[in-house]
GUDOLUM-30929 format. One line per field, with one value per atom (N, C-alpha, C): residue number from 1; residue in one letter; atom name; x, y, z. Coordinates in pm, 1 decimal. Example, Ala and Ser with C-alpha at 12.3 -4.5 7.8 and 13.67 -1.06 7.14 Angstrom:
<nodes>
seq: [1, 1, 1, 2, 2, 2] .
type: [A, A, A, S, S, S] .
atom: [N, CA, C, N, CA, C] .
xx: [1319.0, 1230.0, 1320.0, 1285.0, 1367.0, 1290.0] .
yy: [-569.0, -450.0, -330.0, -225.0, -106.0, 3.0] .
zz: [780.0, 780.0, 780.0, 708.0, 714.0, 787.0] .
</nodes>
This chain:
<nodes>
seq: [1, 1, 1, 2, 2, 2, 3, 3, 3, 4, 4, 4, 5, 5, 5, 6, 6, 6, 7, 7, 7, 8, 8, 8, 9, 9, 9, 10, 10, 10, 11, 11, 11, 12, 12, 12, 13, 13, 13, 14, 14, 14, 15, 15, 15, 16, 16, 16, 17, 17, 17, 18, 18, 18, 19, 19, 19, 20, 20, 20, 21, 21, 21, 22, 22, 22, 23, 23, 23, 24, 24, 24, 25, 25, 25, 26, 26, 26, 27, 27, 27, 28, 28, 28, 29, 29, 29, 30, 30, 30, 31, 31, 31, 32, 32, 32, 33, 33, 33, 34, 34, 34, 35, 35, 35, 36, 36, 36, 37, 37, 37, 38, 38, 38, 39, 39, 39, 40, 40, 40, 41, 41, 41, 42, 42, 42, 43, 43, 43, 44, 44, 44, 45, 45, 45, 46, 46, 46, 47, 47, 47, 48, 48, 48, 49, 49, 49, 50, 50, 50, 51, 51, 51, 52, 52, 52, 53, 53, 53, 54, 54, 54, 55, 55, 55, 56, 56, 56, 57, 57, 57, 58, 58, 58, 59, 59, 59, 60, 60, 60, 61, 61, 61, 62, 62, 62, 63, 63, 63, 64, 64, 64, 65, 65, 65, 66, 66, 66, 67, 67, 67, 68, 68, 68, 69, 69, 69, 70, 70, 70, 71, 71, 71, 72, 72, 72, 73, 73, 73, 74, 74, 74, 75, 75, 75, 76, 76, 76, 77, 77, 77, 78, 78, 78, 79, 79, 79, 80, 80, 80, 81, 81, 81, 82, 82, 82, 83, 83, 83, 84, 84, 84, 85, 85, 85, 86, 86, 86, 87, 87, 87, 88, 88, 88, 89, 89, 89, 90, 90, 90, 91, 91, 91, 92, 92, 92, 93, 93, 93, 94, 94, 94, 95, 95, 95, 96, 96, 96, 97, 97, 97, 98, 98, 98, 99, 99, 99, 100, 100, 100, 101, 101, 101, 102, 102, 102, 103, 103, 103, 104, 104, 104, 105, 105, 105, 106, 106, 106, 107, 107, 107, 108, 108, 108, 109, 109, 109, 110, 110, 110, 111, 111, 111, 112, 112, 112, 113, 113, 113, 114, 114, 114, 115, 115, 115, 116, 116, 116, 117, 117, 117, 118, 118, 118, 119, 119, 119, 120, 120, 120, 121, 121, 121, 122, 122, 122, 123, 123, 123, 124, 124, 124, 125, 125, 125, 126, 126, 126, 127, 127, 127, 128, 128, 128, 129, 129, 129, 130, 130, 130, 131, 131, 131, 132, 132, 132, 133, 133, 133, 134, 134, 134, 135, 135, 135, 136, 136, 136, 137, 137, 137, 138, 138, 138, 139, 139, 139, 140, 140, 140, 141, 141, 141, 142, 142, 142, 143, 143, 143, 144, 144, 144, 145, 145, 145, 146, 146, 146, 147, 147, 147, 148, 148, 148, 149, 149, 149, 150, 150, 150, 151, 151, 151, 152, 152, 152, 153, 153, 153, 154, 154, 154, 155, 155, 155, 156, 156, 156, 157, 157, 157, 158, 158, 158, 159, 159, 159, 160, 160, 160, 161, 161, 161, 162, 162, 162, 163, 163, 163, 164, 164, 164, 165, 165, 165, 166, 166, 166, 167, 167, 167, 168, 168, 168, 169, 169, 169, 170, 170, 170, 171, 171, 171, 172, 172, 172, 173, 173, 173, 174, 174, 174, 175, 175, 175, 176, 176, 176, 177, 177, 177, 178, 178, 178, 179, 179, 179, 180, 180, 180, 181, 181, 181, 182, 182, 182, 183, 183, 183, 184, 184, 184, 185, 185, 185, 186, 186, 186, 187, 187, 187] .
type: [X, X, X, X, X, X, X, X, X, X, X, X, X, X, X, X, X, X, X, X, X, X, X, X, X, X, X, X, X, X, X, X, X, X, X, X, X, X, X, X, X, X, X, X, X, X, X, X, X, X, X, X, X, X, X, X, X, X, X, X, X, X, X, X, X, X, X, X, X, X, X, X, X, X, X, X, X, X, X, X, X, X, X, X, X, X, X, X, X, X, X, X, X, X, X, X, X, X, X, X, X, X, X, X, X, X, X, X, X, X, X, X, X, X, X, X, X, X, X, X, X, X, X, X, X, X, X, X, X, X, X, X, X, X, X, X, X, X, X, X, X, X, X, X, X, X, X, X, X, X, X, X, X, X, X, X, X, X, X, X, X, X, X, X, X, X, X, X, X, X, X, X, X, X, X, X, X, X, X, X, X, X, X, X, X, X, X, X, X, X, X, X, X, X, X, X, X, X, X, X, X, X, X, X, X, X, X, X, X, X, X, X, X, X, X, X, X, X, X, X, X, X, X, X, X, X, X, X, X, X, X, X, X, X, X, X, X, X, X, X, X, X, X, X, X, X, X, X, X, X, X, X, X, X, X, X, X, X, X, X, X, X, X, X, X, X, X, X, X, X, X, X, X, X, X, X, X, X, X, X, X, X, X, X, X, X, X, X, X, X, X, X, X, X, X, X, X, X, X, X, X, X, X, X, X, X, X, X, X, X, X, X, X, X, X, X, X, X, X, X, X, X, X, X, X, X, X, X, X, X, X, X, X, X, X, X, X, X, X, X, X, X, X, X, X, X, X, X, X, X, X, X, X, X, X, X, X, X, X, X, X, X, X, X, X, X, X, X, X, X, X, X, X, X, X, X, X, X, X, X, X, X, X, X, X, X, X, X, X, X, X, X, X, X, X, X, X, X, X, X, X, X, X, X, X, X, X, X, X, X, X, X, X, X, X, X, X, X, X, X, X, X, X, X, X, X, X, X, X, X, X, X, X, X, X, X, X, X, X, X, X, X, X, X, X, X, X, X, X, X, X, X, X, X, X, X, X, X, X, X, X, X, X, X, X, X, X, X, X, X, X, X, X, X, X, X, X, X, X, X, X, X, X, X, X, X, X, X, X, X, X, X, X, X, X, X, X, X, X, X, X, X, X, X, X, X, X, X, X, X, X, X, X, X, X, X, X, X, X, X, X, X, X, X, X, X, X, X, X, X, X, X, X, X, X, X, X, X, X, X, X, X, X, X, X, X, X, X, X, X, X, X, X, X, X, X, X, X, X, X, X] .
atom: [N, CA, C, N, CA, C, N, CA, C, N, CA, C, N, CA, C, N, CA, C, N, CA, C, N, CA, C, N, CA, C, N, CA, C, N, CA, C, N, CA, C, N, CA, C, N, CA, C, N, CA, C, N, CA, C, N, CA, C, N, CA, C, N, CA, C, N, CA, C, N, CA, C, N, CA, C, N, CA, C, N, CA, C, N, CA, C, N, CA, C, N, CA, C, N, CA, C, N, CA, C, N, CA, C, N, CA, C, N, CA, C, N, CA, C, N, CA, C, N, CA, C, N, CA, C, N, CA, C, N, CA, C, N, CA, C, N, CA, C, N, CA, C, N, CA, C, N, CA, C, N, CA, C, N, CA, C, N, CA, C, N, CA, C, N, CA, C, N, CA, C, N, CA, C, N, CA, C, N, CA, C, N, CA, C, N, CA, C, N, CA, C, N, CA, C, N, CA, C, N, CA, C, N, CA, C, N, CA, C, N, CA, C, N, CA, C, N, CA, C, N, CA, C, N, CA, C, N, CA, C, N, CA, C, N, CA, C, N, CA, C, N, CA, C, N, CA, C, N, CA, C, N, CA, C, N, CA, C, N, CA, C, N, CA, C, N, CA, C, N, CA, C, N, CA, C, N, CA, C, N, CA, C, N, CA, C, N, CA, C, N, CA, C, N, CA, C, N, CA, C, N, CA, C, N, CA, C, N, CA, C, N, CA, C, N, CA, C, N, CA, C, N, CA, C, N, CA, C, N, CA, C, N, CA, C, N, CA, C, N, CA, C, N, CA, C, N, CA, C, N, CA, C, N, CA, C, N, CA, C, N, CA, C, N, CA, C, N, CA, C, N, CA, C, N, CA, C, N, CA, C, N, CA, C, N, CA, C, N, CA, C, N, CA, C, N, CA, C, N, CA, C, N, CA, C, N, CA, C, N, CA, C, N, CA, C, N, CA, C, N, CA, C, N, CA, C, N, CA, C, N, CA, C, N, CA, C, N, CA, C, N, CA, C, N, CA, C, N, CA, C, N, CA, C, N, CA, C, N, CA, C, N, CA, C, N, CA, C, N, CA, C, N, CA, C, N, CA, C, N, CA, C, N, CA, C, N, CA, C, N, CA, C, N, CA, C, N, CA, C, N, CA, C, N, CA, C, N, CA, C, N, CA, C, N, CA, C, N, CA, C, N, CA, C, N, CA, C, N, CA, C, N, CA, C, N, CA, C, N, CA, C, N, CA, C, N, CA, C, N, CA, C, N, CA, C, N, CA, C, N, CA, C, N, CA, C, N, CA, C, N, CA, C, N, CA, C, N, CA, C, N, CA, C, N, CA, C, N, CA, C, N, CA, C, N, CA, C, N, CA, C, N, CA, C, N, CA, C, N, CA, C, N, CA, C, N, CA, C, N, CA, C, N, CA, C, N, CA, C, N, CA, C, N, CA, C, N, CA, C, N, CA, C, N, CA, C, N, CA, C, N, CA, C] .
xx: [12257.7, 12239.1, 12168.4, 12075.5, 11995.1, 12045.6, 12066.0, 12113.2, 11993.8, 11966.3, 11857.9, 11917.6, 11847.7, 11895.8, 11819.9, 11891.4, 11828.9, 11880.0, 11785.6, 11824.6, 11816.2, 11865.7, 11862.5, 12002.4, 12024.3, 12154.5, 12155.3, 12271.9, 12286.5, 12216.6, 12223.3, 12158.5, 12006.9, 11949.1, 11804.6, 11762.8, 11840.6, 11812.3, 11817.2, 11916.3, 11928.8, 11811.5, 11764.6, 11649.5, 11525.0, 11501.8, 11384.9, 11393.8, 11509.2, 11527.0, 11507.9, 11553.3, 11534.2, 11386.2, 11313.5, 11169.1, 11097.5, 11130.3, 11069.6, 11102.2, 11225.5, 11265.3, 11186.8, 11165.0, 11086.7, 10941.4, 10884.1, 10745.9, 10735.6, 10829.0, 10829.2, 10849.9, 10937.6, 10964.8, 10840.3, 10758.8, 10636.9, 10522.2, 10514.7, 10402.5, 10421.9, 10543.0, 10568.6, 10517.5, 10536.0, 10484.8, 10331.5, 10262.8, 10116.5, 10061.2, 10143.8, 10099.9, 10102.3, 9988.6, 9975.7, 9984.9, 10105.7, 10129.8, 10056.6, 10048.4, 9982.0, 9835.1, 9770.0, 9629.6, 9614.0, 9705.9, 9700.5, 9729.0, 9818.3, 9847.8, 9726.2, 9653.8, 9533.7, 9428.5, 9408.1, 9309.5, 9347.1, 9472.8, 9521.0, 9503.1, 9531.4, 9516.0, 9370.1, 9279.7, 9136.9, 9093.6, 9136.6, 9098.0, 9158.5, 9283.2, 9348.7, 9281.6, 9252.5, 9187.6, 9044.9, 8973.8, 8837.8, 8833.9, 8926.3, 8932.6, 8975.8, 9062.3, 9102.6, 8983.1, 8901.6, 8781.8, 8685.2, 8668.5, 8582.0, 8633.9, 8763.4, 8823.4, 8807.9, 8822.6, 8809.0, 8664.6, 8570.6, 8429.1, 8399.4, 8448.5, 8426.6, 8499.9, 8615.8, 8690.5, 8612.0, 8549.5, 8472.1, 8357.3, 8296.7, 8187.4, 8243.1, 8345.8, 8401.5, 8458.6, 8526.2, 8590.5, 8505.1, 8389.1, 8293.1, 8352.8, 8429.3, 8474.5, 8487.0, 8485.6, 8493.6, 8631.8, 8632.7, 8755.9, 8747.6, 8844.3, 8847.4, 8948.1, 8901.2, 8987.3, 9007.0, 9130.8, 9164.1, 9231.9, 9198.4, 9251.2, 9361.9, 9485.5, 9603.4, 9637.0, 9585.9, 9602.9, 9744.3, 9817.2, 9953.8, 10050.0, 10026.6, 10112.9, 10053.9, 9934.8, 9866.7, 9856.8, 9792.3, 9779.4, 9651.8, 9611.9, 9505.2, 9571.9, 9515.6, 9561.5, 9445.2, 9471.2, 9365.7, 9386.9, 9284.4, 9289.2, 9186.6, 9231.9, 9142.0, 9101.6, 8983.8, 8933.7, 8868.8, 8948.7, 8902.9, 8791.3, 8789.8, 8685.7, 8580.7, 8584.2, 8482.9, 8466.3, 8574.9, 8563.8, 8612.6, 8659.7, 8704.0, 8838.5, 8910.2, 9040.1, 9145.8, 9264.5, 9374.6, 9435.4, 9394.0, 9443.8, 9565.7, 9640.9, 9756.9, 9710.8, 9786.4, 9754.5, 9663.8, 9608.6, 9523.5, 9611.3, 9592.7, 9676.8, 9638.8, 9741.6, 9725.6, 9826.5, 9778.8, 9869.3, 9845.5, 9945.7, 9943.2, 9942.5, 9850.9, 9841.1, 9857.4, 9970.3, 9992.2, 9902.4, 9869.9, 9784.5, 9854.7, 9977.3, 10050.5, 10135.2, 10228.1, 10322.4, 10250.6, 10271.1, 10217.0, 10064.7, 10002.9, 9858.3, 9831.1, 9732.9, 9699.0, 9547.8, 9505.8, 9365.1, 9336.7, 9237.3, 9204.5, 9117.8, 9068.4, 8974.0, 9037.5, 9152.0, 9211.4, 9120.6, 9107.5, 9022.2, 8885.7, 8857.2, 8726.0, 8620.4, 8496.2, 8390.4, 8355.3, 8309.5, 8274.6, 8146.5, 8135.3, 8012.4, 7920.2, 7803.5, 7705.9, 7757.9, 7857.3, 7908.2, 7986.6, 8026.8, 8101.5, 8234.0, 8301.1, 8421.3, 8551.6, 8546.9, 8671.9, 8736.9, 8866.7, 8933.0, 8872.4, 8835.9, 8770.8, 8648.1, 8530.2, 8406.6, 8349.0, 8417.8, 8371.4, 8383.1, 8287.4, 8289.3, 8350.5, 8349.7, 8407.6, 8558.1, 8613.6, 8757.5, 8810.2, 8915.9, 8980.3, 9129.7, 9186.0, 9329.0, 9372.7, 9286.7, 9318.9, 9298.0, 9252.2, 9227.6, 9077.9, 9032.6, 8896.0, 8889.5, 8776.2, 8772.4, 8637.2, 8643.4, 8528.2, 8537.7, 8422.7, 8421.2, 8332.6, 8388.0, 8307.9, 8267.5, 8136.4, 8086.0, 8076.1, 8049.8, 8043.2, 7936.6, 7834.4, 7728.8, 7758.1, 7875.7, 7915.0, 7876.0, 7796.6, 7756.1, 7872.7, 7861.1, 7963.1, 7911.6, 8002.4, 7963.8, 7883.7, 7902.9, 7825.9, 7836.8, 7744.0, 7747.3, 7829.3, 7944.5, 8034.8, 8137.1, 8244.5, 8345.1, 8470.9, 8549.6, 8675.0, 8714.2, 8804.0, 8855.1, 9002.0, 9042.6, 9182.5, 9218.0, 9338.0, 9382.7, 9534.7, 9588.2, 9733.6, 9787.4, 9915.2, 9978.7, 9968.1, 9984.4, 9977.7, 9839.6, 9732.9, 9597.1, 9574.8, 9652.2, 9640.4, 9717.1, 9808.8, 9891.1, 9845.9, 9784.1, 9744.7, 9598.9, 9525.1, 9381.2, 9348.2, 9440.8, 9413.1, 9403.6, 9405.8, 9405.9, 9285.8, 9168.9, 9047.1, 9020.6, 9057.5, 9031.0, 9112.2, 9206.0, 9281.4, 9201.4, 9087.9, 9011.4, 8924.9, 8926.2, 8845.9, 8775.8, 8666.9, 8594.7, 8546.5, 8542.7, 8485.1, 8383.3, 8258.5, 8149.3, 8107.6, 8077.5, 8033.9, 7889.4, 7815.6, 7677.4, 7678.1, 7601.7, 7604.2, 7545.6, 7431.6, 7362.2, 7437.4, 7496.3, 7562.3, 7713.8, 7770.8, 7916.2, 7980.1, 7899.7, 7950.6, 8006.0, 8113.2, 8177.6, 8138.2, 8112.1, 8093.5, 8208.0, 8259.7, 8377.9, 8334.7, 8391.8, 8358.1, 8484.8, 8475.6, 8586.8, 8529.1, 8610.6, 8566.6, 8599.9, 8497.8, 8517.3, 8554.4, 8504.0, 8537.8, 8458.4, 8337.1, 8257.4, 8170.5, 8171.7, 8086.7, 8143.8, 8092.9, 8132.4, 8054.5, 8123.4, 8059.6, 8101.0, 8008.3, 8036.2, 8139.3, 8241.6, 8352.1, 8316.6, 8243.0, 8210.7, 8067.7] .
yy: [15557.9, 15476.9, 15346.4, 15309.1, 15190.8, 15071.3, 14956.2, 14836.2, 14741.8, 14702.4, 14606.2, 14468.4, 14373.6, 14235.8, 14162.5, 14099.3, 14022.9, 13879.7, 13784.5, 13645.4, 13584.5, 13463.9, 13391.9, 13344.2, 13321.5, 13270.6, 13119.7, 13064.7, 12919.8, 12853.5, 12912.8, 12857.5, 12853.8, 12961.8, 12965.5, 12858.3, 12841.1, 12740.6, 12599.8, 12573.5, 12442.1, 12415.1, 12515.2, 12499.0, 12461.6, 12531.3, 12502.7, 12361.6, 12320.2, 12185.8, 12078.6, 12104.4, 12009.8, 11994.3, 12103.1, 12096.5, 12018.6, 12045.3, 11971.8, 11823.0, 11791.2, 11651.1, 11581.0, 11648.1, 11589.1, 11566.1, 11660.4, 11643.9, 11523.5, 11509.8, 11396.5, 11265.8, 11265.5, 11143.6, 11094.9, 11186.1, 11147.2, 11113.8, 11181.2, 11162.7, 11045.4, 11019.4, 10916.6, 10777.9, 10729.1, 10596.5, 10585.8, 10696.4, 10696.1, 10687.9, 10713.8, 10711.4, 10567.1, 10519.9, 10383.1, 10383.0, 10364.6, 10369.8, 10257.6, 10139.9, 10026.3, 10055.8, 10122.8, 10159.9, 10245.0, 10337.1, 10421.8, 10341.1, 10242.3, 10157.1, 10075.6, 10021.1, 9942.2, 10030.9, 10147.8, 10241.4, 10282.3, 10310.6, 10349.6, 10237.0, 10114.0, 9999.6, 9978.1, 9991.4, 9976.2, 10080.4, 10202.3, 10307.4, 10284.2, 10241.4, 10216.3, 10101.9, 9992.9, 9878.3, 9915.8, 9986.0, 10027.9, 10118.3, 10212.4, 10301.9, 10227.3, 10128.5, 10045.9, 9970.6, 9912.1, 9839.9, 9934.1, 10053.7, 10152.4, 10186.0, 10206.3, 10237.8, 10120.7, 9998.0, 9880.3, 9862.7, 9889.6, 9880.2, 9982.0, 10102.4, 10207.1, 10175.0, 10113.9, 10074.6, 9970.4, 9876.2, 9772.8, 9834.6, 9939.7, 10008.5, 10089.4, 10166.3, 10254.4, 10176.6, 10064.6, 9988.9, 9873.4, 9852.1, 9750.1, 9609.2, 9573.2, 9434.3, 9400.4, 9271.4, 9225.8, 9253.3, 9281.4, 9293.9, 9187.6, 9099.0, 8992.3, 9030.3, 9034.0, 9066.7, 8938.5, 8891.3, 8769.5, 8808.9, 8738.9, 8769.5, 8670.3, 8715.0, 8632.5, 8643.1, 8548.4, 8553.1, 8516.7, 8440.8, 8404.7, 8521.6, 8602.9, 8717.6, 8849.4, 8843.4, 8963.6, 9071.2, 9032.7, 9123.0, 9092.6, 9189.0, 9168.6, 9141.5, 9051.7, 9029.2, 9069.6, 9161.3, 9217.8, 9174.3, 9111.1, 9063.0, 9140.2, 9209.1, 9278.6, 9181.5, 9123.4, 9019.0, 9083.4, 9115.0, 9192.8, 9125.6, 8992.2, 8922.1, 8855.5, 8884.5, 8837.2, 8684.7, 8610.9, 8465.2, 8402.7, 8484.3, 8434.0, 8364.4, 8373.0, 8306.7, 8413.1, 8395.9, 8488.5, 8456.4, 8530.4, 8510.2, 8598.9, 8566.2, 8647.5, 8789.4, 8885.6, 9025.8, 9088.7, 9008.8, 9063.7, 9097.2, 9216.6, 9268.2, 9205.2, 9162.3, 9112.9, 9188.8, 9247.9, 9321.7, 9283.2, 9309.1, 9275.7, 9404.4, 9411.9, 9529.9, 9482.8, 9513.5, 9468.1, 9543.7, 9477.3, 9538.2, 9649.1, 9632.5, 9730.8, 9660.4, 9733.9, 9680.9, 9635.2, 9511.1, 9450.2, 9435.8, 9435.7, 9419.0, 9286.5, 9211.9, 9080.9, 9069.1, 8971.9, 8935.7, 8858.4, 8898.3, 8826.5, 8908.0, 8841.6, 8899.8, 8931.6, 8873.0, 8890.8, 8828.3, 8891.4, 8837.0, 8905.6, 8992.2, 9057.7, 8955.6, 8972.0, 8879.7, 8900.2, 8794.1, 8800.8, 8879.7, 8936.8, 9004.8, 8900.1, 8941.7, 8850.6, 8786.2, 8848.1, 8791.8, 8662.1, 8631.2, 8509.2, 8537.7, 8430.9, 8445.9, 8429.5, 8380.4, 8361.9, 8494.1, 8494.7, 8619.6, 8679.6, 8592.6, 8634.2, 8545.8, 8606.7, 8527.5, 8504.7, 8548.1, 8520.7, 8370.7, 8314.6, 8171.1, 8138.0, 8231.9, 8210.4, 8191.5, 8097.1, 8072.0, 8082.4, 8161.9, 8178.8, 8156.7, 8062.2, 8029.7, 7997.4, 7934.5, 7895.1, 8004.1, 8121.7, 8232.8, 8259.7, 8295.1, 8344.7, 8473.4, 8494.4, 8605.5, 8675.2, 8796.6, 8883.4, 8930.8, 8934.5, 8983.8, 9107.1, 9216.6, 9334.3, 9319.7, 9316.9, 9301.0, 9436.0, 9431.0, 9552.4, 9650.6, 9600.3, 9690.6, 9744.5, 9711.6, 9760.7, 9669.4, 9567.4, 9475.9, 9384.9, 9326.4, 9232.8, 9090.2, 8995.5, 8855.4, 8799.1, 8854.2, 8810.2, 8912.1, 8903.6, 8988.7, 8915.1, 8966.7, 8905.8, 9011.8, 8970.3, 9067.1, 9002.1, 9083.5, 9034.3, 9121.7, 9067.2, 9137.5, 9170.9, 9284.5, 9324.7, 9350.1, 9315.4, 9342.0, 9350.5, 9382.3, 9389.2, 9251.8, 9233.7, 9108.2, 9092.0, 9201.0, 9191.0, 9146.6, 9183.6, 9143.1, 8994.4, 8933.5, 8789.4, 8711.8, 8779.9, 8714.9, 8741.6, 8856.8, 8896.6, 8939.0, 8897.3, 8925.3, 9068.7, 9144.8, 9279.9, 9385.2, 9343.5, 9440.3, 9422.9, 9403.2, 9387.7, 9511.3, 9628.1, 9752.6, 9766.0, 9675.9, 9676.2, 9613.6, 9552.1, 9480.3, 9573.8, 9549.9, 9624.5, 9524.8, 9567.7, 9481.5, 9565.1, 9502.7, 9564.8, 9466.7, 9512.9, 9432.4, 9490.1, 9401.6, 9446.9, 9407.6, 9500.4, 9476.1, 9415.9, 9310.2, 9241.5, 9326.3, 9386.6, 9458.9, 9582.3, 9655.6, 9781.2, 9771.9, 9670.9, 9658.7, 9755.7, 9826.8, 9927.2, 9859.6, 9917.9, 9866.4, 9951.2, 9886.8, 9959.3, 9919.9, 10017.8, 10000.3, 9997.5, 9904.3, 9886.3, 9876.8, 9920.7, 9904.3, 9851.0, 9774.7, 9723.5, 9827.1, 9871.3, 9969.6, 9900.0, 9948.8, 9887.3, 9760.8, 9750.0, 9630.6, 9587.6, 9659.5, 9625.0, 9681.2, 9631.4, 9682.1, 9809.7, 9910.6, 10036.2, 10071.7, 10133.1, 10174.3, 10286.3, 10274.1, 10369.7, 10499.1, 10490.0, 10611.8, 10605.9] .
zz: [12306.6, 12189.6, 12229.7, 12147.5, 12175.8, 12094.0, 12160.6, 12090.9, 12075.9, 11953.5, 11929.7, 11909.1, 11963.8, 11956.9, 11847.0, 11758.2, 11650.5, 11658.6, 11638.4, 11641.0, 11779.9, 11792.5, 11919.8, 11953.6, 12079.3, 12122.2, 12111.0, 12116.5, 12110.3, 12229.3, 12344.7, 12465.0, 12446.2, 12395.5, 12371.3, 12270.2, 12164.7, 12063.4, 12123.4, 12207.9, 12271.9, 12366.5, 12438.6, 12528.5, 12447.9, 12337.0, 12252.2, 12194.3, 12144.5, 12089.7, 12197.1, 12318.0, 12428.2, 12460.9, 12463.7, 12491.8, 12381.2, 12257.2, 12145.0, 12154.6, 12188.0, 12204.3, 12313.6, 12424.8, 12534.6, 12493.0, 12423.0, 12375.7, 12282.6, 12191.4, 12099.0, 12174.4, 12271.7, 12349.1, 12423.3, 12471.2, 12541.9, 12446.3, 12332.1, 12240.2, 12144.7, 12100.3, 11999.4, 12037.4, 12158.8, 12190.8, 12184.5, 12192.4, 12189.9, 12047.3, 11948.2, 11809.3, 11759.4, 11710.6, 11662.2, 11509.5, 11457.8, 11314.8, 11242.4, 11302.0, 11238.9, 11212.1, 11305.0, 11285.6, 11158.9, 11137.8, 11019.2, 10892.3, 10901.0, 10786.1, 10745.0, 10842.8, 10813.2, 10747.2, 10803.2, 10748.8, 10606.0, 10585.5, 10453.6, 10352.4, 10392.8, 10302.9, 10266.2, 10365.6, 10336.3, 10232.8, 10251.3, 10158.1, 10019.8, 10014.7, 9886.1, 9811.7, 9880.8, 9816.5, 9775.5, 9861.5, 9828.2, 9706.0, 9698.4, 9582.8, 9456.9, 9472.4, 9359.0, 9304.1, 9392.8, 9347.3, 9275.8, 9327.9, 9263.5, 9123.9, 9111.1, 8981.2, 8883.4, 8932.4, 8846.4, 8799.6, 8889.6, 8850.9, 8740.4, 8756.2, 8655.4, 8524.9, 8536.7, 8416.9, 8337.0, 8406.8, 8336.7, 8257.5, 8311.3, 8241.2, 8123.6, 8148.2, 8045.4, 7927.3, 7955.3, 7848.7, 7797.2, 7861.1, 7819.8, 7809.5, 7913.2, 7926.3, 8074.4, 8102.8, 8241.5, 8300.7, 8430.0, 8507.2, 8616.4, 8619.8, 8719.7, 8827.9, 8951.9, 9065.8, 9146.0, 9151.6, 9226.5, 9357.5, 9464.6, 9597.7, 9631.2, 9616.9, 9642.5, 9791.1, 9869.1, 10014.1, 10057.4, 9978.4, 10016.6, 9996.2, 9894.4, 9865.6, 9916.6, 9980.8, 10031.5, 9923.3, 9813.4, 9699.6, 9621.8, 9541.3, 9443.2, 9309.6, 9232.9, 9095.6, 9005.8, 8915.6, 8832.7, 8687.8, 8631.5, 8493.5, 8411.6, 8307.9, 8217.2, 8107.0, 8120.4, 8030.3, 7908.1, 7808.7, 7693.3, 7614.0, 7608.7, 7531.9, 7622.0, 7751.7, 7847.7, 7850.4, 7827.9, 7829.4, 7960.8, 8054.2, 8184.1, 8182.7, 8072.4, 8056.4, 8028.1, 8087.3, 8060.9, 7925.4, 7826.2, 7690.2, 7665.3, 7560.7, 7523.7, 7493.2, 7541.0, 7516.5, 7621.0, 7711.4, 7817.2, 7937.6, 7987.5, 8095.6, 8229.7, 8303.6, 8440.0, 8525.7, 8633.4, 8721.7, 8866.7, 8947.6, 9090.5, 9171.3, 9268.5, 9355.0, 9499.9, 9565.1, 9703.3, 9801.3, 9913.2, 10015.1, 10091.1, 10122.7, 10201.4, 10305.2, 10359.1, 10457.4, 10583.9, 10623.7, 10745.8, 10744.6, 10625.0, 10612.4, 10541.8, 10592.5, 10538.3, 10522.2, 10439.9, 10435.5, 10563.2, 10638.4, 10760.1, 10852.0, 10952.3, 11046.7, 11180.6, 11208.6, 11341.3, 11446.0, 11561.4, 11667.2, 11672.9, 11575.8, 11571.0, 11529.4, 11573.7, 11532.1, 11384.8, 11321.2, 11179.4, 11157.0, 11040.1, 10998.4, 10935.2, 10891.3, 10830.1, 10702.3, 10635.8, 10510.1, 10531.1, 10653.7, 10680.1, 10747.6, 10788.8, 10870.2, 10793.4, 10670.7, 10597.5, 10562.5, 10538.5, 10501.1, 10373.4, 10279.5, 10155.2, 10139.5, 10127.5, 10125.8, 9986.9, 9881.9, 9746.1, 9719.0, 9646.5, 9619.1, 9483.2, 9390.7, 9258.2, 9272.3, 9196.0, 9198.1, 9054.7, 9037.7, 8908.0, 8927.8, 8853.2, 8862.1, 9004.9, 9082.9, 9219.0, 9323.1, 9282.5, 9374.5, 9384.2, 9503.9, 9515.3, 9435.3, 9366.9, 9272.4, 9267.5, 9219.9, 9197.6, 9053.2, 8985.0, 8847.8, 8842.2, 8789.0, 8757.5, 8611.1, 8587.0, 8450.2, 8379.8, 8250.2, 8167.2, 8212.9, 8282.1, 8330.4, 8470.1, 8524.9, 8657.0, 8770.8, 8743.3, 8849.9, 8888.0, 9007.3, 9055.7, 9038.3, 9035.4, 9015.7, 9131.9, 9252.1, 9368.8, 9481.5, 9573.5, 9692.4, 9797.4, 9826.7, 9925.5, 9962.9, 10026.0, 10065.9, 10118.0, 10188.6, 10244.5, 10362.2, 10443.4, 10561.5, 10540.5, 10597.1, 10602.5, 10748.0, 10785.2, 10921.6, 10923.6, 11038.6, 11053.7, 11092.0, 11070.9, 11111.9, 11262.9, 11338.3, 11483.6, 11530.7, 11458.6, 11497.7, 11475.4, 11384.9, 11364.6, 11472.0, 11540.1, 11640.7, 11783.3, 11808.1, 11943.1, 11944.3, 12043.8, 12048.7, 12087.8, 12134.9, 12181.5, 12072.1, 11946.3, 11837.2, 11744.9, 11801.5, 11722.1, 11635.9, 11686.9, 11615.0, 11486.3, 11462.2, 11336.6, 11222.6, 11252.5, 11150.1, 11066.9, 10935.7, 10840.0, 10748.8, 10687.5, 10593.8, 10476.1, 10360.5, 10242.0, 10185.8, 10173.1, 10119.1, 9985.2, 9890.7, 9759.4, 9734.8, 9675.7, 9637.7, 9497.4, 9476.5, 9348.0, 9235.8, 9259.0, 9152.1, 9104.4, 9196.0, 9158.1, 9153.7, 9216.0, 9223.6, 9321.5, 9395.8, 9490.3, 9615.4, 9665.7, 9786.7, 9906.6, 10018.6, 10144.0, 10236.5, 10307.8, 10391.7, 10536.9, 10612.6, 10753.0, 10835.8, 10960.9, 11055.7, 11186.3, 11256.6, 11386.0, 11491.5, 11565.8, 11672.3, 11801.3, 11910.6, 12039.4, 12065.4, 12006.7, 12032.8, 11916.7, 11805.7, 11692.8, 11562.5, 11451.4, 11320.0, 11291.1, 11240.6, 11203.5, 11061.1, 10989.2, 10852.3, 10855.5, 10772.2, 10774.7, 10702.1, 10592.9, 10517.0, 10473.4] .
</nodes>
């Protein structure tokens, strides 16, 4: 009579779990979670700007994007009557950048747009601001930098720096990341 074995023994299961644990123990320190957070924030903010530009065209009113550097967030004002003032009934919302992400350049060198965390010159309610007009254009050609908190504290994290530049005529955003020695277009 032939006996067939089905399943695994407890010893075999423990050996497999031990091997998996060792692999994780060696690989986990090599994973840079902050790098992924910075990349994710750049993509989220870039996609938000794209959606806001399209919203301004679809709804035929200005969208004012204010850069709240103290709270690390965007403040979005839907200016229904295009007067540049927050009137009653006009929606204002706050969009945070993400965990451990700030407006800033870190220790990476500045791009041609300038060295400030936000290079827009327009100011609305005390915040540097960008306006998407009804035709999809932006109020000016400028941009901003995003980086991790650690990159603002330590010079060894230049690669955490990201930039988003906006074209005035089209309102389109271009995304940039700092590589090992220069800025490269992300997409």
